[in-house]
Phi, psi and omega in degrees: 000144180268143176300144177292145173291155184302330184272356181277142178281152172271159178264168177299320179296319178295320179299311180297315180298315181297315180298320179295316178301323181276348182074026181266143172281167175299322180296319179296315178298315180302316180297311182294326181274347183069035183242143177301140179304321180300330178290319178296313180300311182297321179296306183293331178274003180059033179270322182207152177267124178296166173299154180305316181295331177288320178296318177299315180297319177298314180298314180299317180296316181293320177294320177296331177283350176115019181262143172241126178264147181218162177226145180235190181293155179054035174077011177290147181224161181209170175212137179213165175286142179291137175286156183295338180269002179266145179292145177279173175302147180309143185296342181284352179275126179239152176252158180289000000 
């Protein structure tokens, strides 16, 4: 699978998988991303699509935590922990 481009959105499944890999609760992700907890819950439960800025904030928080998102053929998607030899998110990105 190829890493997602920076401008691509993550899916609800990727969000849940990434959060699980990091051992974060929905509340922890919401806090770090500066996003309402109800938005994280609704996104992962496929009840509602968050605002674009909320999806970006979720992605940034998860990437700062060590996640790499990827996409494959026929719309498959993934999330994994970043390897130690991979670059981290740019240092100018800060979390709340």
